[in-house]
N, C-alpha and C positions, 0 to 999 in steps of 0.2 A: 898958380894953382893947379893948372893942367899938368905942368911939369914935375911939380911935387907929387901928384898922384900918379903919374906914370913912374916916377922913381920907387914909389912906395909898392906898386904892383910889381915892378920887375924885381925889387927886394925881396918880396914875399915869394915870387917864384923862385928865386935863388936859393933862399932859406928853405924851401920845400925840397927842392933837389938835393941841397946838402943834406936834409934830415934823411932822406930816403937813402943815399949813399952810406951814410953814416951806419943807418940800420941794417943795411946789406953787408957791410964790413963786420959789424957786430955779430950777424948771424952765424957766422963761422964759428966764433969764440963761443956764442951760447950753445950752438949744436956740440961743439966738443966737449964743453962743461957738463953738458946734460949727459953725454955718453961717459964721461970719465967719473961722473958721480951719480951712478943711478940709484943709490940709495937715498938720495934727497928727495926722489919722487916715485920709486917702485916699493919702498917698504913702508907698506900701508898699516903696519902696526904702530907706525909713527903718524900721529894726527896732522902733524905739519906738513908730512909729504902728501897726504890727501889735499891738503889747502894748496900747496904748490902746484899740483895737477890742476886742479879748479882754475887758479889763477892764470897759469901759463897757457892752458886749453883754449883760452878765449882773449890772449894778449897780444900785443902789437909784437914782441919778440918771437912769438911762435909763427905768426903771419909772415915775418921775413924771413925765418927759418925755412919754412915752406916755399915761399916766392924765391929765395934764393936758390934752393934745390932745383926748382922749376927752371930757373935762369941759368944754371949750370948746365943742367942736361939739355936744354934748348941750344944753348952755344955749342956744346960738344957735338950735338945732332946736326947742325948747320955744317960740320965740317964731315960728318960721317953719316951718310944716308943710311947705311946698313945698320948702323947703331940706333938711329932714331926709329928704323922701321921695326927693329927689336922691341923697342920700347912699345911703339905701338900695338904689335902683335900681344906683347905682355899685358898690357892693360886692357885691351879689347878681349883677350882670353880670360882675364880674371872677370870682366864684367859678364861674359857668355857664362861662365862657370856658376857664378853666383845667382844669375839670373834662372838658369835651367835648374838649379838645385832649388831654389826657394819658390818656383813655379810649383812645385809638387805641394805647396800650402793650399793652393786652390782646389786640388783633390781631396786634401784633408777636410777642407771646409764644407765641401758638398758630400762626403762621407758622414762627417758629424751632424750635418743638418738632417741627413736620412736617419741616424740614430735617434736623434731628438724628436723625430716626428713619429717614429715607431714606439719610444718610450711614453710620449705623450698620448698618443692617440690609441694605441694597440694594448700597451701594457699599463697604461694610466697611472704611471710611477712620476713621484714629484722631484725625484732626484735620480743621479746617476752614480754607481758605486764601482770603482776601478781599482783592482789590485787584490791581494790576500793578506791576512794578518791584520795589518793597520791600513785599509783600504783608504783610498782618495775619494771621498764623497762631497759632491756639491750639488746644489738644487739645480733644475734643468735651466732656470734663467742665467745660471752661471755659464753655462756651455753655450747658451744661445749668444749671449753677449761676447764670449770669447771668439765667435766667428769673426768679429771685427778685426781681431788680431791677425787672424790668416790674411784677411783682405788687406790689412795695412802692410803685412810682410811681402805680398805679391806687389804692392804699389811701390814700397820704399827700396826693397832689395832688387826688384827686377827692373827697375827705372833705365840703368845704363844698358842692360841687356837688350831692351826693347829699342833703345837709341840705336846701338850696333845693329840691330836687325832691321832699322828703318820702320820701326811701327808707330812712331809717334806722328800726331797729327801736325801738319805744316801747312801754315798760312802762306800762300804763294802770290805775291803780288808783282815781282820784277824777276825772281830767282830763276824762272823756267826759260825767260827771254833772253838771258845774257850769256856770254861765252863761258866755257868751260873754266878758264882761268879766273874770269871774273866771279864766278861761282865760289871758287876756291877762297878768294880774298874775303868774300861776304862770310864764307864760314869760319874763316880766321878771325875776322873782327867780331863776329858774334860770339865765338868761344870766348874770347879775351874781354869783351866789353858788356857781355849780356851774361852768359853762362857763369864765368868764375866770380864776379862781382856778386851776382845774385846768391851762388852757392857760400860765398863768405858771410853776406849777411845773415843769410839763414843759419849758418853756424853759430854765428855770435849769439843770435836769439835763442835758437836750440840748446846751446852748450849750457848757458845758465838756467834755462826753462828745465833742464834735465835735473840739475844738481839741486834746484831748490825743492825738487819732489823727493829727493833721496836722503836730505840731511837736515840738521838744525845745528846751529842758526844758519838761516838761508843767506846764501852768497848773493853778492850783486855784481854787475858788470862794472860799477863804478868804484868797487872795493879794491884798495891797494894790495900790494903784496905784504906789506907789514899789518895791515888790518886783519887780513885773512888768518895770517899766523897767529895774531891775537885771539882771534875766533876759535882757533883749534882748540883752546882751553875747554870750551864749553861744546866741543862737537860731539855729536852722536847720530847714529843712523836713524832716520825716520822715513823710511821707505814708503811711498803712498799705496795704500791697501785698501782705499775707500772708492767704491764704486757709485755711478749715479742711482742704482737701485738697490734695496736691502739685501738681496741675495744673489746679486749680478755679478759679473767678473770684476775682480779687485785688482788685479796686476796691471793697473793703468799706467805704471811707470815704464813698462815695456815700449809703449808708444812714443815715449820721450827717447829712449834709446835708440827706437827705429827712426825717429826724425834726425837724430845725430847721424846714424849710420847712411842713411839717404843722402845727406848733405855732403859726406865725405864721397860718398861714391859719384855723385854728380861733380864734385869738385876734381876728383882725380881723372874722371874721364873727359872733363873739359881741356886737361892736357893733351890726352891722347887725341881727342878731336882736332886740337888746333894742330898737333903734329901731323896727323894725316893729311889734313888740308893743305898744310906747307908742302909736305911731301909730293901729294898730287898736283899741286900748283907748279913745283919745281919740276917735275918729271913728265907732266904732260897728261893727256887723256889716256895714253896706254897704261898709266899707273892706276886708274880709277879703280876703287874696290880691290886694291892689291892685298893679297893675304887675309881678306875680309872672311870670316868665318859665319856665314849666314846659314840658318836652318831653312828647309825646304819642305813644303807641305806635299811634295811628290810630283811626278811628271804630270803635267796638263793642268796644275794649280798655279802657275806661275803669276797668273793676273791678279790673284787673291793674296799674295805676299806681299808683305810691308804695308798693307791697307787696314789692318786691324786696330 
């Protein structure tokens, strides 16, 4: 009985490995087919094209295309550190640009709050009107609840910028006490087995959560491609425009888009963090923070940098 169990266990492992290798091989075909036939998923005048985007956006096929792309870049980078450093600089540069741009949403949030206070307390207006001709007019409560969107933009779109800048809180039990190369091994392990899997799971939930608030009939993660293509006959846009309060902010579907964007940013930066950790592990302490574009509060403020 024990031998049969061992055979069954190892047989399942072999089947799993074969399944992974088959999907990696098929990833090249699937990617090439998508590139050669863009109208199948980019022509949104065709309802079936939208359904294909929904299905493949959360599919095993899409996961292995992304995974294979990461695998190929990593293998090439193992042989060319210059190439891998270029990828790290590009990904970290994108994170910095995105974070620095959307950080201005924090200023917009403060200014809008000041306007709301003035309109309510000084001018005693129940609404705010913006524009000429056909103005944009919403109740004060609409603008008050919209402040949540600015806050969500800062959280979701500045997350990798904050990571690059070393601003996230880190619980350190053994990290500070180990050697430099051991730290880099911990970083590589964390990016592969914590950061990327967590981002993948969040994407799977967030992707269908988004589309369920944009259309009817509502898609499900368990739907097959054929089933979604059948649903295309009854497809119509049904964008969520209902807020928690009668006169409050209505574009809550934007929060679902931010969730997907947040997950994508974390996922691709997981690659950059793994590559940087690997390169610093291989090249030693001299390469620590190499090419790292960190903001500074100014001379004399070094003690406060990376602690917010």
